[in-house]
N, CA, C and O of each residue as an XYZ file, in Angstrom:
452
protein
N     -41.932    -28.023     -2.378
C     -42.569    -29.324     -2.209
C     -43.177    -29.353     -0.807
O     -42.471    -29.123      0.175
N     -44.445    -29.626     -0.704
C     -45.183    -29.458      0.550
C     -44.787    -30.431      1.658
O     -44.956    -30.106      2.834
N     -44.268    -31.607      1.326
C     -43.933    -32.568      2.374
C     -42.428    -32.668      2.637
O     -41.997    -33.563      3.364
N     -41.629    -31.781      2.070
C     -40.173    -31.821      2.227
C     -39.743    -31.090      3.496
O     -40.064    -29.917      3.688
N     -39.022    -31.790      4.350
C     -38.539    -31.218      5.609
C     -37.733    -29.944      5.374
O     -37.968    -28.935      6.038
N     -36.785    -29.978      4.438
C     -35.931    -28.810      4.217
C     -36.688    -27.660      3.569
O     -36.375    -26.500      3.839
N     -37.667    -27.940      2.728
C     -38.508    -26.868      2.184
C     -39.272    -26.180      3.313
O     -39.421    -24.958      3.322
N     -39.753    -26.977      4.260
C     -40.479    -26.414      5.401
C     -39.556    -25.591      6.295
O     -39.964    -24.548      6.807
N     -38.330    -26.039      6.488
C     -37.365    -25.269      7.284
C     -37.057    -23.952      6.584
O     -37.105    -22.895      7.212
N     -36.743    -24.001      5.300
C     -36.429    -22.782      4.549
C     -37.620    -21.829      4.499
O     -37.442    -20.612      4.446
N     -38.826    -22.377      4.515
C     -40.040    -21.559      4.486
C     -40.473    -21.035      5.841
O     -41.446    -20.287      5.934
N     -39.758    -21.418      6.899
C     -40.071    -20.939      8.236
C     -41.171    -21.719      8.938
O     -41.602    -21.331     10.025
N     -41.634    -22.811      8.338
C     -42.684    -23.617      8.966
C     -42.144    -24.468     10.114
O     -42.872    -24.797     11.050
N     -40.871    -24.816     10.033
C     -40.206    -25.594     11.081
C     -39.025    -24.764     11.560
O     -38.230    -24.301     10.741
N     -38.890    -24.563     12.882
C     -37.789    -23.742     13.381
C     -36.425    -24.379     13.130
O     -36.282    -25.602     13.091
N     -35.435    -23.516     12.963
C     -34.056    -23.956     12.793
C     -33.145    -22.879     13.376
O     -33.571    -21.760     13.662
N     -31.898    -23.249     13.538
C     -30.886    -22.288     13.973
C     -30.236    -21.742     12.709
O     -29.209    -22.243     12.249
N     -30.855    -20.706     12.160
C     -30.473    -20.138     10.873
C     -29.091    -19.503     10.942
O     -28.739    -18.841     11.918
N     -28.313    -19.723      9.876
C     -26.989    -19.130      9.731
C     -26.994    -18.094      8.614
O     -26.320    -17.068      8.702
N     -27.770    -18.376      7.553
C     -27.736    -17.524      6.364
C     -29.025    -17.729      5.573
O     -29.602    -18.816      5.565
N     -29.461    -16.664      4.911
C     -30.545    -16.795      3.944
C     -30.497    -15.653      2.954
O     -30.109    -14.533      3.288
N     -30.894    -15.952      1.739
C     -31.126    -14.956      0.713
C     -32.259    -15.490     -0.160
O     -32.932    -16.447      0.223
N     -32.474    -14.896     -1.311
C     -33.591    -15.318     -2.163
C     -33.438    -16.736     -2.699
O     -34.434    -17.399     -2.991
N     -32.193    -17.211     -2.833
C     -31.944    -18.517     -3.440
C     -31.568    -19.618     -2.464
O     -31.818    -20.793     -2.732
N     -30.957    -19.246     -1.310
C     -30.358    -20.244     -0.433
C     -30.733    -20.032      1.022
O     -31.117    -18.939      1.438
N     -30.610    -21.104      1.778
C     -30.867    -21.084      3.218
C     -29.832    -21.991      3.864
O     -29.525    -23.060      3.336
N     -29.290    -21.571      5.003
C     -28.306    -22.386      5.724
C     -28.654    -22.392      7.204
O     -29.074    -21.381      7.768
N     -28.468    -23.557      7.821
C     -28.815    -23.710      9.227
C     -27.942    -24.780      9.868
O     -27.396    -25.645      9.183
N     -27.817    -24.711     11.196
C     -27.017    -25.693     11.925
C     -27.697    -27.058     11.898
O     -28.913    -27.163     12.062
N     -26.897    -28.098     11.691
C     -27.387    -29.478     11.705
C     -27.812    -29.835     13.130
O     -27.142    -29.446     14.087
N     -28.903    -30.561     13.281
C     -29.379    -30.931     14.624
C     -28.569    -32.079     15.224
O     -28.680    -32.363     16.416
N     -27.756    -32.738     14.398
C     -26.896    -33.818     14.874
C     -25.480    -33.572     14.352
O     -25.005    -34.293     13.474
N     -24.801    -32.546     14.898
C     -23.513    -32.136     14.334
C     -22.437    -33.216     14.424
O     -22.312    -33.922     15.425
N     -21.665    -33.316     13.342
C     -20.563    -34.258     13.259
C     -19.209    -33.565     13.392
O     -18.164    -34.204     13.267
N     -19.230    -32.268     13.643
C     -18.027    -31.461     13.845
C     -18.445    -30.237     14.656
O     -19.636    -29.938     14.736
N     -17.491    -29.523     15.259
C     -17.862    -28.319     16.010
C     -18.679    -27.325     15.187
O     -19.582    -26.676     15.715
N     -18.370    -27.205     13.907
C     -19.193    -26.433     12.982
C     -19.773    -27.410     11.974
O     -19.037    -28.084     11.254
N     -21.100    -27.481     11.929
C     -21.778    -28.368     10.973
C     -23.052    -27.657     10.535
O     -24.046    -27.618     11.260
N     -22.997    -27.105      9.342
C     -24.087    -26.318      8.784
C     -24.577    -27.001      7.511
O     -23.778    -27.513      6.727
N     -25.877    -27.005      7.313
C     -26.479    -27.504      6.080
C     -26.825    -26.311      5.198
O     -27.449    -25.352      5.653
N     -26.421    -26.374      3.947
C     -26.654    -25.286      3.001
C     -27.518    -25.853      1.876
O     -27.154    -26.838      1.233
N     -28.668    -25.216      1.651
C     -29.640    -25.746      0.685
C     -30.097    -24.650     -0.278
O     -30.100    -23.469      0.070
N     -30.482    -25.050     -1.483
C     -31.192    -24.102     -2.334
C     -32.655    -24.046     -1.875
O     -33.196    -25.049     -1.410
N     -33.274    -22.914     -2.001
C     -34.695    -22.821     -1.643
C     -35.545    -23.635     -2.615
O     -36.565    -24.205     -2.226
N     -35.127    -23.690     -3.872
C     -35.854    -24.465     -4.871
C     -35.609    -25.946     -4.620
O     -34.472    -26.375     -4.422
N     -36.663    -26.703     -4.629
C     -36.551    -28.134     -4.334
C     -35.930    -28.889     -5.507
O     -36.448    -28.876     -6.624
N     -34.813    -29.544     -5.223
C     -34.188    -30.518     -6.115
C     -33.923    -31.708     -5.204
O     -33.229    -31.559     -4.198
N     -34.447    -32.865     -5.520
C     -34.385    -34.005     -4.597
C     -32.955    -34.448     -4.284
O     -32.636    -34.708     -3.124
N     -32.103    -34.536     -5.281
C     -30.711    -34.936     -5.060
C     -29.868    -34.409     -6.206
O     -30.398    -33.893     -7.190
N     -28.579    -34.536     -6.080
C     -27.695    -34.109     -7.150
C     -28.003    -34.864     -8.441
O     -27.851    -34.312     -9.530
N     -28.431    -36.110     -8.328
C     -28.811    -36.902     -9.503
C     -30.031    -36.323    -10.220
O     -30.239    -36.590    -11.403
N     -30.825    -35.543     -9.521
C     -32.020    -34.947    -10.110
C     -31.771    -33.548    -10.663
O     -32.672    -32.939    -11.240
N     -30.556    -33.036    -10.492
C     -30.236    -31.706    -11.012
C     -30.205    -31.742    -12.537
O     -29.745    -32.711    -13.141
N     -30.697    -30.684    -13.136
C     -30.725    -30.566    -14.593
C     -29.587    -29.655    -15.050
O     -28.950    -28.982    -14.240
N     -29.347    -29.646    -16.341
C     -28.283    -28.806    -16.894
C     -28.481    -27.336    -16.526
O     -27.506    -26.617    -16.312
N     -29.728    -26.887    -16.450
C     -29.958    -25.483    -16.108
C     -29.795    -25.194    -14.607
O     -29.976    -24.055    -14.178
N     -29.459    -26.207    -13.816
C     -29.152    -26.018    -12.391
C     -27.663    -25.752    -12.159
O     -27.246    -25.529    -11.022
N     -26.870    -25.774    -13.215
C     -25.418    -25.638    -13.093
C     -25.023    -24.359    -12.348
O     -24.225    -24.419    -11.413
N     -25.555    -23.233    -12.736
C     -25.207    -21.966    -12.094
C     -25.661    -21.940    -10.632
O     -24.932    -21.464     -9.761
N     -26.853    -22.448    -10.369
C     -27.372    -22.500     -9.003
C     -26.442    -23.323     -8.105
O     -26.119    -22.906     -6.993
N     -26.018    -24.480     -8.588
C     -25.144    -25.340     -7.789
C     -23.773    -24.707     -7.600
O     -23.161    -24.873     -6.545
N     -23.289    -23.996     -8.584
C     -22.030    -23.266     -8.421
C     -22.150    -22.177     -7.365
O     -21.260    -22.009     -6.532
N     -23.251    -21.442     -7.403
C     -23.467    -20.404     -6.384
C     -23.620    -21.026     -4.993
O     -23.198    -20.439     -3.997
N     -24.221    -22.210     -4.932
C     -24.371    -22.909     -3.656
C     -22.998    -23.191     -3.034
O     -22.810    -23.014     -1.830
N     -22.057    -23.622     -3.845
C     -20.698    -23.852     -3.330
C     -20.043    -22.552     -2.874
O     -19.304    -22.545     -1.890
N     -20.303    -21.468     -3.571
C     -19.736    -20.185     -3.157
C     -20.354    -19.699     -1.849
O     -19.685    -19.033     -1.059
N     -21.615    -20.023     -1.614
C     -22.225    -19.712     -0.313
C     -21.518    -20.512      0.777
O     -21.271    -19.990      1.864
N     -21.190    -21.767      0.498
C     -20.439    -22.582      1.467
C     -19.107    -21.906      1.799
O     -18.736    -21.813      2.969
N     -18.392    -21.437      0.784
C     -17.114    -20.754      1.017
C     -17.319    -19.493      1.859
O     -16.569    -19.246      2.803
N     -18.323    -18.706      1.521
C     -18.611    -17.482      2.280
C     -18.899    -17.812      3.756
O     -18.388    -17.150      4.659
N     -19.719    -18.839      3.982
C     -20.059    -19.208      5.358
C     -18.847    -19.741      6.111
O     -18.696    -19.471      7.302
N     -17.979    -20.496      5.436
C     -16.754    -20.972      6.087
C     -15.952    -19.790      6.609
O     -15.438    -19.838      7.726
N     -15.839    -18.747      5.829
C     -15.123    -17.537      6.253
C     -15.835    -16.865      7.422
O     -15.204    -16.495      8.412
N     -17.151    -16.708      7.304
C     -17.913    -16.039      8.363
C     -17.901    -16.827      9.668
O     -17.953    -16.237     10.747
N     -17.832    -18.149      9.579
C     -17.852    -19.007     10.763
C     -16.451    -19.292     11.301
O     -16.299    -20.001     12.296
N     -15.429    -18.742     10.646
C     -14.063    -18.860     11.132
C     -13.398    -20.201     10.891
O     -12.482    -20.579     11.621
N     -13.850    -20.928      9.874
C     -13.246    -22.239      9.593
C     -12.549    -22.254      8.229
O     -12.284    -23.322      7.677
N     -12.253    -21.066      7.689
C     -11.723    -20.990      6.331
C     -10.351    -21.634      6.141
O      -9.946    -21.886      5.006
N      -9.634    -21.902      7.220
C      -8.319    -22.533      7.062
C      -8.412    -24.039      6.837
O      -7.415    -24.676      6.496
N      -9.581    -24.605      7.020
C      -9.762    -26.031      6.773
C     -11.188    -26.456      7.039
O     -11.650    -26.435      8.180
N     -11.873    -26.836      6.001
C     -13.260    -27.287      6.133
C     -13.559    -28.307      5.046
O     -12.802    -28.467      4.088
N     -14.670    -28.986      5.218
C     -15.101    -30.001      4.259
C     -16.524    -29.669      3.818
O     -17.355    -29.261      4.630
N     -16.798    -29.847      2.524
C     -18.134    -29.700      1.966
C     -18.527    -31.078      1.443
O     -17.826    -31.650      0.608
N     -19.653    -31.617      1.937
C     -20.065    -32.977      1.615
C     -21.476    -32.968      1.049
O     -22.355    -32.263      1.543
N     -21.677    -33.764      0.001
C     -23.003    -34.016     -0.527
C     -23.210    -35.522     -0.568
O     -22.454    -36.234     -1.228
N     -24.214    -36.005      0.123
C     -24.588    -37.413      0.062
C     -25.673    -37.540     -1.002
O     -26.704    -36.872     -0.922
N     -25.446    -38.389     -1.990
C     -26.364    -38.500     -3.113
C     -26.972    -39.897     -3.133
O     -26.333    -40.865     -3.545
N     -28.217    -39.981     -2.682
C     -28.929    -41.258     -2.633
C     -28.813    -41.921     -1.282
O     -27.852    -41.699     -0.545
N     -29.797    -42.734     -0.966
C     -29.844    -43.416      0.332
C     -28.601    -44.266      0.610
O     -28.115    -44.246      1.741
N     -28.060    -45.013     -0.365
C     -26.868    -45.819     -0.074
C     -25.653    -44.972      0.334
O     -24.744    -45.467      1.002
N     -25.641    -43.698     -0.069
C     -24.539    -42.803      0.297
C     -24.807    -42.062      1.601
O     -23.955    -41.310      2.074
N     -25.984    -42.270      2.186
C     -26.315    -41.627      3.449
C     -27.274    -40.464      3.350
O     -27.528    -39.802      4.356
N     -27.823    -40.188      2.166
C     -28.792    -39.097      2.059
C     -30.076    -39.526      2.741
O     -30.675    -40.538      2.376
N     -30.501    -38.747      3.741
C     -31.720    -39.087      4.469
C     -32.848    -38.084      4.235
O     -34.016    -38.400      4.460
N     -32.506    -36.880      3.787
C     -33.513    -35.891      3.409
C     -33.327    -35.635      1.920
O     -32.250    -35.235      1.478
N     -34.373    -35.866      1.160
C     -34.257    -35.781     -0.291
C     -34.602    -34.386     -0.803
O     -35.606    -34.153     -1.476
N     -33.705    -33.480     -0.438
C     -33.626    -32.107     -0.924
C     -32.129    -31.856     -0.991
O     -31.454    -31.911      0.037
N     -31.595    -31.584     -2.172
C     -30.141    -31.460     -2.306
C     -29.600    -30.486     -1.267
O     -30.150    -29.404     -1.063
N     -28.516    -30.887     -0.618
C     -27.914    -30.050      0.407
C     -26.440    -30.393      0.559
O     -26.011    -31.514      0.288
N     -25.683    -29.406      0.994
C     -24.273    -29.599      1.280
C     -24.068    -29.458      2.776
O     -24.618    -28.558      3.410
N     -23.271    -30.355      3.331
C     -22.839    -30.262      4.718
C     -21.541    -29.465      4.717
O     -20.593    -29.824      4.019
N     -21.493    -28.394      5.489
C     -20.276    -27.619      5.687
C     -19.758    -27.973      7.074
O     -20.393    -27.654      8.080
N     -18.599    -28.635      7.125
C     -18.042    -29.156      8.380
C     -16.674    -28.563      8.636
O     -15.866    -28.436      7.716
N     -16.408    -28.202      9.873
C     -15.089    -27.677     10.230
C     -14.936    -27.560     11.735
O     -15.833    -27.901     12.506
N     -13.781    -27.070     12.123
C     -13.511    -26.860     13.545
C     -12.784    -28.021     14.202
O     -12.573    -28.011     15.415
N     -12.398    -29.019     13.420
C     -11.612    -30.141     13.917
C     -10.881    -30.767     12.739
O     -11.285    -30.571     11.593
N      -9.817    -31.514     12.995
C      -9.157    -32.214     11.898
C     -10.105    -33.262     11.289
O     -10.850    -33.935     12.000
N     -10.055    -33.375      9.987
C     -10.907    -34.322      9.262
C     -10.039    -35.504      8.815
O      -8.956    -35.315      8.262
N     -10.521    -36.702      9.057
C      -9.796    -37.895      8.641
C     -10.134    -38.274      7.206
O     -11.095    -37.774      6.622
N      -9.332    -39.159      6.659
C      -9.587    -39.682      5.314
C      -9.280    -41.170      5.317
O      -8.251    -41.544      5.880
N     -10.056    -42.015      4.758
C     -11.271    -41.689      4.020
C     -12.423    -41.395      4.973
O     -12.448    -41.886      6.102
N     -13.388    -40.580      4.502
C     -14.560    -40.294      5.325
C     -15.477    -41.503      5.383
O     -15.400    -42.398      4.541
N     -16.340    -41.516      6.379
C     -17.347    -42.579      6.486
C     -16.746    -43.814      6.920
O     -17.440    -44.820      7.067
């Protein structure tokens, strides 16, 4: 999608502090971190939100979570981390390209938000 911030980041049009990339996914450090480790993990294919995912996106979304697990291990937060998806503006989604926040490096409180 030509006007999507995250599509532009994944495409290299906008610089980011890249953590991971492959043919399907891209991960980069959040510019406003909420934890010592705060990485955004996105599919390269544009899906506006989890509500817009189709049945044939099931495998892609499963692999996306496994990328989060892999990155948690690589970033040294595997003993405790949080994976968050904000779905829709009322939930705090500000960029409409489905993405997971991978957060760690500090104790996480409950309830969040």
